[in-house]
DRENLUMTOR-947729 format. One record per atom (N, C-alpha, C, O): residue number from 0; atom name; y, x, z negated. Coordinates in Angstrom, 2 decimals. Layout:
<nodes>
[NUM, 'CA', [Y, X, Z]],
...
</nodes>
This chain:
<nodes>
[0, 'N', [69.93, -136.36, 29.57]],
[0, 'CA', [69.89, -137.80, 29.41]],
[0, 'C', [68.74, -138.16, 28.48]],
[0, 'O', [67.61, -137.70, 28.66]],
[1, 'N', [69.04, -138.98, 27.52]],
[1, 'CA', [68.04, -139.50, 26.60]],
[1, 'C', [67.69, -140.91, 27.04]],
[1, 'O', [68.58, -141.73, 27.25]],
[2, 'N', [66.39, -141.21, 27.17]],
[2, 'CA', [66.02, -142.54, 27.63]],
[2, 'C', [64.80, -143.03, 26.86]],
[2, 'O', [63.85, -142.28, 26.62]],
[3, 'N', [64.85, -144.31, 26.48]],
[3, 'CA', [63.73, -144.94, 25.79]],
[3, 'C', [63.37, -146.21, 26.56]],
[3, 'O', [64.23, -147.03, 26.86]],
[4, 'N', [62.09, -146.35, 26.87]],
[4, 'CA', [61.60, -147.53, 27.59]],
[4, 'C', [60.70, -148.30, 26.63]],
[4, 'O', [59.77, -147.74, 26.05]],
[5, 'N', [60.98, -149.58, 26.48]],
[5, 'CA', [60.19, -150.40, 25.56]],
[5, 'C', [59.96, -151.78, 26.13]],
[5, 'O', [60.38, -152.09, 27.24]],
[6, 'N', [59.29, -152.60, 25.35]],
[6, 'CA', [59.02, -153.96, 25.76]],
[6, 'C', [57.55, -154.29, 25.58]],
[6, 'O', [56.85, -153.63, 24.82]],
[7, 'N', [57.10, -155.31, 26.29]],
[7, 'CA', [55.69, -155.69, 26.16]],
[7, 'C', [54.84, -154.89, 27.13]],
[7, 'O', [55.23, -153.79, 27.52]],
[8, 'N', [53.71, -155.40, 27.51]],
[8, 'CA', [52.75, -154.63, 28.32]],
[8, 'C', [53.31, -154.21, 29.68]],
[8, 'O', [52.79, -153.28, 30.29]],
[9, 'N', [54.36, -154.87, 30.15]],
[9, 'CA', [54.97, -154.45, 31.41]],
[9, 'C', [55.51, -153.03, 31.30]],
[9, 'O', [55.48, -152.28, 32.28]],
[10, 'N', [56.00, -152.65, 30.11]],
[10, 'CA', [56.57, -151.32, 29.94]],
[10, 'C', [55.50, -150.24, 30.05]],
[10, 'O', [55.83, -149.07, 30.25]],
[11, 'N', [54.24, -150.60, 29.93]],
[11, 'CA', [53.16, -149.63, 30.02]],
[11, 'C', [52.69, -149.40, 31.45]],
[11, 'O', [51.96, -148.44, 31.71]],
[12, 'N', [53.10, -150.24, 32.37]],
[12, 'CA', [52.70, -150.10, 33.77]],
[12, 'C', [53.36, -148.86, 34.37]],
[12, 'O', [54.57, -148.69, 34.27]],
[13, 'N', [52.56, -148.01, 34.98]],
[13, 'CA', [53.06, -146.73, 35.50]],
[13, 'C', [54.08, -146.92, 36.62]],
[13, 'O', [55.07, -146.19, 36.67]],
[14, 'N', [53.86, -147.88, 37.52]],
[14, 'CA', [54.80, -148.10, 38.62]],
[14, 'C', [56.16, -148.56, 38.11]],
[14, 'O', [57.20, -148.12, 38.59]],
[15, 'N', [56.14, -149.45, 37.13]],
[15, 'CA', [57.40, -149.96, 36.57]],
[15, 'C', [58.13, -148.84, 35.83]],
[15, 'O', [59.35, -148.72, 35.95]],
[16, 'N', [57.39, -148.03, 35.07]],
[16, 'CA', [58.02, -146.91, 34.37]],
[16, 'C', [58.65, -145.93, 35.36]],
[16, 'O', [59.75, -145.43, 35.14]],
[17, 'N', [57.95, -145.66, 36.47]],
[17, 'CA', [58.50, -144.76, 37.49]],
[17, 'C', [59.78, -145.32, 38.09]],
[17, 'O', [60.74, -144.58, 38.30]],
[18, 'N', [59.78, -146.62, 38.37]],
[18, 'CA', [60.98, -147.23, 38.94]],
[18, 'C', [62.14, -147.16, 37.95]],
[18, 'O', [63.27, -146.84, 38.33]],
[19, 'N', [61.88, -147.45, 36.68]],
[19, 'CA', [62.93, -147.37, 35.67]],
[19, 'C', [63.46, -145.95, 35.56]],
[19, 'O', [64.67, -145.74, 35.49]],
[20, 'N', [62.56, -144.97, 35.54]],
[20, 'CA', [62.99, -143.58, 35.43]],
[20, 'C', [63.81, -143.14, 36.64]],
[20, 'O', [64.81, -142.44, 36.48]],
[21, 'N', [63.41, -143.55, 37.84]],
[21, 'CA', [64.17, -143.14, 39.03]],
[21, 'C', [65.54, -143.82, 39.05]],
[21, 'O', [66.54, -143.18, 39.40]],
[22, 'N', [65.61, -145.10, 38.70]],
[22, 'CA', [66.90, -145.79, 38.64]],
[22, 'C', [67.79, -145.18, 37.56]],
[22, 'O', [69.00, -145.05, 37.74]],
[23, 'N', [67.18, -144.81, 36.43]],
[23, 'CA', [67.96, -144.21, 35.35]],
[23, 'C', [68.50, -142.84, 35.76]],
[23, 'O', [69.62, -142.49, 35.39]],
[24, 'N', [67.74, -142.08, 36.51]],
[24, 'CA', [68.23, -140.78, 36.98]],
[24, 'C', [69.39, -140.95, 37.94]],
[24, 'O', [70.36, -140.19, 37.89]],
[25, 'N', [69.30, -141.94, 38.83]],
[25, 'CA', [70.43, -142.22, 39.74]],
[25, 'C', [71.66, -142.64, 38.95]],
[25, 'O', [72.78, -142.25, 39.27]],
[26, 'N', [71.45, -143.46, 37.91]],
[26, 'CA', [72.55, -143.92, 37.06]],
[26, 'C', [73.17, -142.73, 36.31]],
[26, 'O', [74.39, -142.63, 36.22]],
[27, 'N', [72.33, -141.85, 35.78]],
[27, 'CA', [72.83, -140.70, 35.02]],
[27, 'C', [73.54, -139.70, 35.91]],
[27, 'O', [74.39, -138.94, 35.44]],
[28, 'N', [73.21, -139.67, 37.20]],
[28, 'CA', [73.86, -138.74, 38.13]],
[28, 'C', [75.34, -139.05, 38.29]],
[28, 'O', [76.10, -138.19, 38.74]],
[29, 'N', [75.77, -140.24, 37.92]],
[29, 'CA', [77.19, -140.61, 37.99]],
[29, 'C', [78.01, -139.89, 36.92]],
[29, 'O', [79.24, -139.86, 37.00]],
[30, 'N', [77.33, -139.32, 35.93]],
[30, 'CA', [78.01, -138.67, 34.82]],
[30, 'C', [77.65, -137.20, 34.81]],
[30, 'O', [76.59, -136.83, 34.30]],
[31, 'N', [78.51, -136.35, 35.36]],
[31, 'CA', [78.18, -134.93, 35.47]],
[31, 'C', [78.03, -134.23, 34.12]],
[31, 'O', [77.34, -133.22, 34.02]],
[32, 'N', [78.68, -134.75, 33.07]],
[32, 'CA', [78.56, -134.11, 31.77]],
[32, 'C', [77.21, -134.39, 31.11]],
[32, 'O', [76.85, -133.73, 30.14]],
[33, 'N', [76.47, -135.36, 31.63]],
[33, 'CA', [75.12, -135.63, 31.16]],
[33, 'C', [75.03, -136.35, 29.83]],
[33, 'O', [73.96, -136.36, 29.21]],
[34, 'N', [76.09, -136.96, 29.38]],
[34, 'CA', [76.07, -137.65, 28.09]],
[34, 'C', [75.71, -139.12, 28.28]],
[34, 'O', [76.56, -140.00, 28.15]],
[35, 'N', [74.46, -139.38, 28.59]],
[35, 'CA', [74.00, -140.75, 28.78]],
[35, 'C', [72.78, -140.96, 27.89]],
[35, 'O', [71.78, -140.25, 28.01]],
[36, 'N', [72.86, -141.94, 27.01]],
[36, 'CA', [71.73, -142.35, 26.19]],
[36, 'C', [71.39, -143.78, 26.59]],
[36, 'O', [72.21, -144.68, 26.42]],
[37, 'N', [70.19, -144.00, 27.12]],
[37, 'CA', [69.84, -145.32, 27.63]],
[37, 'C', [68.59, -145.85, 26.96]],
[37, 'O', [67.67, -145.10, 26.63]],
[38, 'N', [68.58, -147.15, 26.75]],
[38, 'CA', [67.40, -147.84, 26.26]],
[38, 'C', [67.14, -149.02, 27.20]],
[38, 'O', [68.01, -149.86, 27.40]],
[39, 'N', [65.95, -149.06, 27.75]],
[39, 'CA', [65.56, -150.12, 28.69]],
[39, 'C', [64.42, -150.91, 28.06]],
[39, 'O', [63.41, -150.34, 27.65]],
[40, 'N', [64.60, -152.22, 28.01]],
[40, 'CA', [63.56, -153.10, 27.49]],
[40, 'C', [63.17, -154.07, 28.60]],
[40, 'O', [64.04, -154.67, 29.24]],
[41, 'N', [61.88, -154.21, 28.82]],
[41, 'CA', [61.41, -155.11, 29.86]],
[41, 'C', [60.31, -156.00, 29.28]],
[41, 'O', [59.41, -155.52, 28.59]],
[42, 'N', [60.40, -157.30, 29.55]],
[42, 'CA', [59.41, -158.23, 29.00]],
[42, 'C', [59.31, -159.48, 29.86]],
[42, 'O', [60.24, -159.85, 30.58]],
[43, 'N', [58.17, -160.13, 29.75]],
[43, 'CA', [57.96, -161.40, 30.45]],
[43, 'C', [58.47, -162.54, 29.57]],
[43, 'O', [58.42, -162.46, 28.34]],
[44, 'N', [58.95, -163.59, 30.22]],
[44, 'CA', [59.39, -164.76, 29.48]],
[44, 'C', [59.09, -166.00, 30.30]],
[44, 'O', [58.83, -165.92, 31.50]],
[45, 'N', [59.13, -167.13, 29.64]],
[45, 'CA', [58.96, -168.40, 30.35]],
[45, 'C', [60.21, -169.23, 30.13]],
[45, 'O', [60.59, -169.52, 29.00]],
[46, 'N', [60.83, -169.60, 31.22]],
[46, 'CA', [62.02, -170.44, 31.19]],
[46, 'C', [61.60, -171.80, 31.75]],
[46, 'O', [61.11, -171.86, 32.88]],
[47, 'N', [61.78, -172.89, 31.00]],
[47, 'CA', [61.36, -174.20, 31.50]],
[47, 'C', [62.00, -174.58, 32.84]],
[47, 'O', [61.41, -175.32, 33.63]],
[48, 'N', [63.18, -174.08, 33.07]],
[48, 'CA', [63.89, -174.42, 34.31]],
[48, 'C', [63.44, -173.55, 35.48]],
[48, 'O', [63.29, -174.05, 36.60]],
[49, 'N', [63.21, -172.25, 35.24]],
[49, 'CA', [62.90, -171.32, 36.32]],
[49, 'C', [61.45, -170.83, 36.33]],
[49, 'O', [61.05, -170.14, 37.27]],
[50, 'N', [60.66, -171.16, 35.33]],
[50, 'CA', [59.27, -170.72, 35.29]],
[50, 'C', [59.14, -169.32, 34.71]],
[50, 'O', [60.00, -168.87, 33.94]],
[51, 'N', [58.06, -168.63, 35.07]],
[51, 'CA', [57.82, -167.28, 34.56]],
[51, 'C', [58.80, -166.31, 35.21]],
[51, 'O', [58.99, -166.31, 36.43]],
[52, 'N', [59.40, -165.48, 34.37]],
[52, 'CA', [60.34, -164.48, 34.87]],
[52, 'C', [60.17, -163.19, 34.07]],
[52, 'O', [59.54, -163.18, 33.01]],
[53, 'N', [60.75, -162.13, 34.60]],
[53, 'CA', [60.74, -160.84, 33.92]],
[53, 'C', [62.17, -160.53, 33.52]],
[53, 'O', [63.07, -160.52, 34.36]],
[54, 'N', [62.38, -160.28, 32.23]],
[54, 'CA', [63.72, -159.97, 31.73]],
[54, 'C', [63.81, -158.46, 31.51]],
[54, 'O', [62.93, -157.85, 30.90]],
[55, 'N', [64.89, -157.89, 32.01]],
[55, 'CA', [65.15, -156.46, 31.84]],
[55, 'C', [66.51, -156.32, 31.16]],
[55, 'O', [67.47, -156.99, 31.53]],
[56, 'N', [66.59, -155.44, 30.18]],
[56, 'CA', [67.83, -155.20, 29.46]],
[56, 'C', [68.08, -153.70, 29.42]],
[56, 'O', [67.20, -152.92, 29.08]],
[57, 'N', [69.31, -153.32, 29.77]],
[57, 'CA', [69.73, -151.92, 29.72]],
[57, 'C', [70.88, -151.81, 28.75]],
[57, 'O', [71.88, -152.53, 28.86]],
[58, 'N', [70.75, -150.92, 27.80]],
[58, 'CA', [71.83, -150.61, 26.87]],
[58, 'C', [72.06, -149.11, 26.99]],
[58, 'O', [71.19, -148.31, 26.63]],
[59, 'N', [73.23, -148.72, 27.48]],
[59, 'CA', [73.51, -147.31, 27.72]],
[59, 'C', [74.83, -146.91, 27.10]],
[59, 'O', [75.84, -147.60, 27.24]],
[60, 'N', [74.81, -145.79, 26.41]],
[60, 'CA', [76.04, -145.20, 25.89]],
[60, 'C', [76.45, -144.12, 26.88]],
[60, 'O', [75.71, -143.16, 27.12]],
[61, 'N', [77.62, -144.30, 27.46]],
[61, 'CA', [78.08, -143.39, 28.51]],
[61, 'C', [79.41, -142.76, 28.08]],
[61, 'O', [80.42, -143.46, 27.93]],
[62, 'N', [79.39, -141.47, 27.89]],
[62, 'CA', [80.64, -140.79, 27.56]],
[62, 'C', [81.11, -141.08, 26.15]],
[62, 'O', [80.33, -141.44, 25.27]],
[63, 'N', [82.40, -140.91, 25.97]],
[63, 'CA', [83.01, -141.01, 24.65]],
[63, 'C', [83.29, -142.45, 24.27]],
[63, 'O', [84.27, -143.04, 24.71]],
[64, 'N', [82.42, -143.02, 23.45]],
[64, 'CA', [82.67, -144.33, 22.89]],
[64, 'C', [82.55, -145.51, 23.84]],
[64, 'O', [83.02, -146.60, 23.51]],
[65, 'N', [81.95, -145.34, 24.99]],
[65, 'CA', [81.78, -146.45, 25.92]],
[65, 'C', [80.31, -146.85, 25.95]],
[65, 'O', [79.42, -146.01, 25.90]],
[66, 'N', [80.09, -148.15, 26.02]],
[66, 'CA', [78.73, -148.66, 26.06]],
[66, 'C', [78.63, -149.75, 27.12]],
[66, 'O', [79.53, -150.58, 27.26]],
[67, 'N', [77.54, -149.74, 27.84]],
[67, 'CA', [77.27, -150.75, 28.86]],
[67, 'C', [75.98, -151.46, 28.47]],
[67, 'O', [74.95, -150.82, 28.25]],
[68, 'N', [76.04, -152.78, 28.38]],
[68, 'CA', [74.86, -153.58, 28.08]],
[68, 'C', [74.72, -154.62, 29.19]],
[68, 'O', [75.63, -155.39, 29.44]],
[69, 'N', [73.56, -154.62, 29.84]],
[69, 'CA', [73.32, -155.54, 30.95]],
[69, 'C', [71.94, -156.18, 30.76]],
[69, 'O', [70.97, -155.49, 30.44]],
[70, 'N', [71.88, -157.49, 30.95]],
[70, 'CA', [70.61, -158.22, 30.88]],
[70, 'C', [70.47, -159.06, 32.15]],
[70, 'O', [71.44, -159.63, 32.65]],
[71, 'N', [69.25, -159.13, 32.65]],
[71, 'CA', [69.01, -159.98, 33.81]],
[71, 'C', [67.54, -160.39, 33.83]],
[71, 'O', [66.68, -159.66, 33.33]],
[72, 'N', [67.27, -161.54, 34.40]],
[72, 'CA', [65.89, -162.02, 34.52]],
[72, 'C', [65.66, -162.43, 35.97]],
[72, 'O', [66.47, -163.15, 36.56]],
[73, 'N', [64.56, -161.97, 36.54]],
[73, 'CA', [64.20, -162.28, 37.92]],
[73, 'C', [62.71, -162.60, 37.99]],
[73, 'O', [61.99, -162.49, 37.00]],
[74, 'N', [62.27, -162.99, 39.17]],
[74, 'CA', [60.86, -163.35, 39.36]],
[74, 'C', [59.93, -162.14, 39.25]],
[74, 'O', [58.83, -162.26, 38.72]],
[75, 'N', [60.37, -160.98, 39.75]],
[75, 'CA', [59.52, -159.79, 39.68]],
[75, 'C', [60.23, -158.70, 38.89]],
[75, 'O', [61.46, -158.69, 38.77]],
[76, 'N', [59.44, -157.79, 38.37]],
[76, 'CA', [60.00, -156.69, 37.59]],
[76, 'C', [60.87, -155.78, 38.45]],
[76, 'O', [61.91, -155.31, 38.00]],
[77, 'N', [60.46, -155.54, 39.70]],
[77, 'CA', [61.24, -154.67, 40.59]],
[77, 'C', [62.64, -155.22, 40.81]],
[77, 'O', [63.62, -154.47, 40.76]],
[78, 'N', [62.74, -156.52, 41.05]],
[78, 'CA', [64.05, -157.14, 41.26]],
[78, 'C', [64.91, -157.06, 40.01]],
[78, 'O', [66.10, -156.75, 40.08]],
[79, 'N', [64.31, -157.32, 38.85]],
[79, 'CA', [65.06, -157.30, 37.59]],
[79, 'C', [65.59, -155.91, 37.29]],
[79, 'O', [66.74, -155.76, 36.90]],
[80, 'N', [64.76, -154.90, 37.47]],
[80, 'CA', [65.18, -153.52, 37.19]],
[80, 'C', [66.29, -153.11, 38.14]],
[80, 'O', [67.31, -152.56, 37.71]],
[81, 'N', [66.10, -153.37, 39.43]],
[81, 'CA', [67.11, -152.99, 40.42]],
[81, 'C', [68.44, -153.68, 40.13]],
[81, 'O', [69.50, -153.04, 40.19]],
[82, 'N', [68.41, -154.96, 39.81]],
[82, 'CA', [69.65, -155.70, 39.56]],
[82, 'C', [70.35, -155.23, 38.29]],
[82, 'O', [71.58, -155.18, 38.25]],
[83, 'N', [69.60, -154.90, 37.27]],
[83, 'CA', [70.21, -154.43, 36.02]],
[83, 'C', [70.94, -153.11, 36.25]],
[83, 'O', [72.07, -152.94, 35.78]],
[84, 'N', [70.33, -152.19, 36.97]],
[84, 'CA', [70.99, -150.90, 37.19]],
[84, 'C', [72.16, -151.03, 38.16]],
[84, 'O', [73.15, -150.31, 38.02]],
[85, 'N', [72.08, -151.93, 39.14]],
[85, 'CA', [73.23, -152.17, 40.03]],
[85, 'C', [74.40, -152.76, 39.25]],
[85, 'O', [75.54, -152.34, 39.44]],
[86, 'N', [74.12, -153.71, 38.38]],
[86, 'CA', [75.18, -154.32, 37.56]],
[86, 'C', [75.78, -153.29, 36.61]],
[86, 'O', [76.99, -153.30, 36.37]],
[87, 'N', [74.95, -152.42, 36.07]],
[87, 'CA', [75.46, -151.37, 35.18]],
[87, 'C', [76.40, -150.43, 35.94]],
[87, 'O', [77.42, -150.00, 35.40]],
[88, 'N', [76.07, -150.12, 37.18]],
[88, 'CA', [76.95, -149.29, 38.01]],
[88, 'C', [78.30, -149.95, 38.24]],
[88, 'O', [79.34, -149.30, 38.17]],
[89, 'N', [78.28, -151.26, 38.51]],
[89, 'CA', [79.55, -151.99, 38.68]],
[89, 'C', [80.35, -151.98, 37.38]],
[89, 'O', [81.57, -151.80, 37.41]],
[90, 'N', [79.68, -152.18, 36.25]],
[90, 'CA', [80.39, -152.19, 34.97]],
[90, 'C', [81.00, -150.83, 34.65]],
[90, 'O', [82.09, -150.76, 34.09]],
[91, 'N', [80.30, -149.76, 35.00]],
[91, 'CA', [80.84, -148.42, 34.76]],
[91, 'C', [82.08, -148.19, 35.61]],
[91, 'O', [83.06, -147.62, 35.14]],
[92, 'N', [82.04, -148.63, 36.87]],
[92, 'CA', [83.24, -148.49, 37.72]],
[92, 'C', [84.40, -149.25, 37.11]],
[92, 'O', [85.53, -148.76, 37.11]],
[93, 'N', [84.13, -150.44, 36.60]],
[93, 'CA', [85.18, -151.25, 35.97]],
[93, 'C', [85.72, -150.55, 34.72]],
[93, 'O', [86.93, -150.53, 34.49]],
[94, 'N', [84.84, -149.97, 33.92]],
[94, 'CA', [85.27, -149.25, 32.73]],
[94, 'C', [86.15, -148.06, 33.10]],
[94, 'O', [87.17, -147.81, 32.46]],
[95, 'N', [85.75, -147.32, 34.13]],
[95, 'CA', [86.54, -146.16, 34.55]],
[95, 'C', [87.91, -146.59, 35.05]],
[95, 'O', [88.91, -145.95, 34.76]],
[96, 'N', [87.94, -147.67, 35.81]],
[96, 'CA', [89.21, -148.17, 36.33]],
[96, 'C', [90.14, -148.56, 35.18]],
[96, 'O', [91.33, -148.23, 35.20]],
[97, 'N', [89.62, -149.25, 34.19]],
[97, 'CA', [90.43, -149.65, 33.04]],
[97, 'C', [90.89, -148.43, 32.26]],
[97, 'O', [92.02, -148.40, 31.77]],
[98, 'N', [90.03, -147.43, 32.14]],
[98, 'CA', [90.39, -146.22, 31.40]],
[98, 'C', [91.49, -145.45, 32.13]],
[98, 'O', [92.42, -144.95, 31.50]],
[99, 'N', [91.40, -145.37, 33.45]],
[99, 'CA', [92.42, -144.67, 34.23]],
[99, 'C', [93.74, -145.40, 34.14]],
[99, 'O', [94.79, -144.76, 34.01]],
[100, 'N', [93.72, -146.72, 34.21]],
[100, 'CA', [94.96, -147.49, 34.12]],
[100, 'C', [95.60, -147.35, 32.74]],
[100, 'O', [96.82, -147.33, 32.63]],
[101, 'N', [94.79, -147.24, 31.70]],
[101, 'CA', [95.37, -147.09, 30.36]],
[101, 'C', [95.97, -145.70, 30.17]],
[101, 'O', [96.84, -145.53, 29.32]],
[102, 'N', [95.53, -144.72, 30.95]],
[102, 'CA', [96.09, -143.37, 30.86]],
[102, 'C', [97.32, -143.19, 31.72]],
[102, 'O', [98.06, -142.22, 31.52]],
[103, 'N', [97.56, -144.08, 32.67]],
[103, 'CA', [98.70, -143.94, 33.58]],
[103, 'C', [100.01, -144.09, 32.81]],
[103, 'O', [100.14, -144.98, 31.96]],
[104, 'N', [100.99, -143.22, 33.09]],
[104, 'CA', [102.27, -143.32, 32.39]],
[104, 'C', [103.03, -144.57, 32.82]],
[104, 'O', [102.96, -145.00, 33.98]],
[105, 'N', [103.73, -145.13, 31.89]],
[105, 'CA', [104.53, -146.32, 32.16]],
[105, 'C', [105.88, -145.85, 32.67]],
[105, 'O', [106.56, -145.06, 32.01]],
[106, 'N', [106.27, -146.33, 33.85]],
[106, 'CA', [107.56, -145.92, 34.42]],
[106, 'C', [108.68, -146.75, 33.80]],
[106, 'O', [108.57, -147.97, 33.69]],
[107, 'N', [109.75, -146.08, 33.39]],
[107, 'CA', [110.87, -146.84, 32.84]],
[107, 'C', [111.56, -147.64, 33.94]],
[107, 'O', [111.54, -147.25, 35.11]],
[108, 'N', [112.16, -148.73, 33.56]],
[108, 'CA', [112.87, -149.57, 34.53]],
[108, 'C', [114.07, -148.80, 35.07]],
[108, 'O', [114.72, -148.04, 34.35]],
[109, 'N', [114.36, -149.02, 36.33]],
[109, 'CA', [115.51, -148.35, 36.94]],
[109, 'C', [116.81, -148.90, 36.37]],
[109, 'O', [116.94, -150.10, 36.09]],
[110, 'N', [117.76, -148.02, 36.20]],
[110, 'CA', [119.07, -148.45, 35.73]],
[110, 'C', [119.77, -149.24, 36.83]],
[110, 'O', [119.51, -149.00, 38.01]],
[111, 'N', [120.65, -150.17, 36.49]],
[111, 'CA', [121.34, -150.96, 37.51]],
[111, 'C', [122.12, -150.09, 38.50]],
[111, 'O', [122.19, -150.44, 39.68]],
[112, 'N', [122.70, -148.98, 38.05]],
[112, 'CA', [123.46, -148.11, 38.95]],
[112, 'C', [122.52, -147.46, 39.97]],
[112, 'O', [122.88, -147.32, 41.14]],
[113, 'N', [121.34, -147.06, 39.54]],
[113, 'CA', [120.38, -146.44, 40.45]],
[113, 'C', [119.86, -147.46, 41.46]],
[113, 'O', [119.61, -147.13, 42.62]],
[114, 'N', [119.69, -148.70, 41.02]],
[114, 'CA', [119.25, -149.74, 41.93]],
[114, 'C', [120.30, -150.02, 43.00]],
[114, 'O', [119.97, -150.24, 44.16]],
[115, 'N', [121.57, -150.02, 42.60]],
[115, 'CA', [122.66, -150.28, 43.54]],
[115, 'C', [122.78, -149.14, 44.54]],
[115, 'O', [123.07, -149.39, 45.71]],
[116, 'N', [122.56, -147.90, 44.10]],
[116, 'CA', [122.67, -146.74, 44.98]],
[116, 'C', [121.52, -146.72, 45.99]],
[116, 'O', [121.66, -146.18, 47.09]],
[117, 'N', [120.41, -147.29, 45.63]],
[117, 'CA', [119.25, -147.30, 46.51]],
[117, 'C', [119.35, -148.30, 47.63]],
[117, 'O', [118.55, -148.26, 48.57]],
[118, 'N', [120.31, -149.21, 47.58]],
[118, 'CA', [120.45, -150.24, 48.62]],
[118, 'C', [121.11, -149.73, 49.82]],
[118, 'O', [121.30, -150.48, 50.78]],
</nodes>
């Protein structure tokens, strides 16, 4: 797994880096082939409506041609990081479900004679 952590001074905090790394390892464990390239950006912002918040953004390339991008802002860095990785997990499940459905064979419609025989 390739991972890059960036952002403002929050990205330099050792506790936050450890949390990002542990969440990223749990996220990468979902992909046994190990083809995960992730970039995590964390920064402080001020929202006039919500006040000071921490914004976390995850951009991950998972597998063949799939990409997951998740952004979230919360009051604390721990909440933002946890929520971003949880949302990324949900998005990956959704991507896998769509991929499996697109691979499923389309069944031809039953002929009228076969439908009548089945009654």
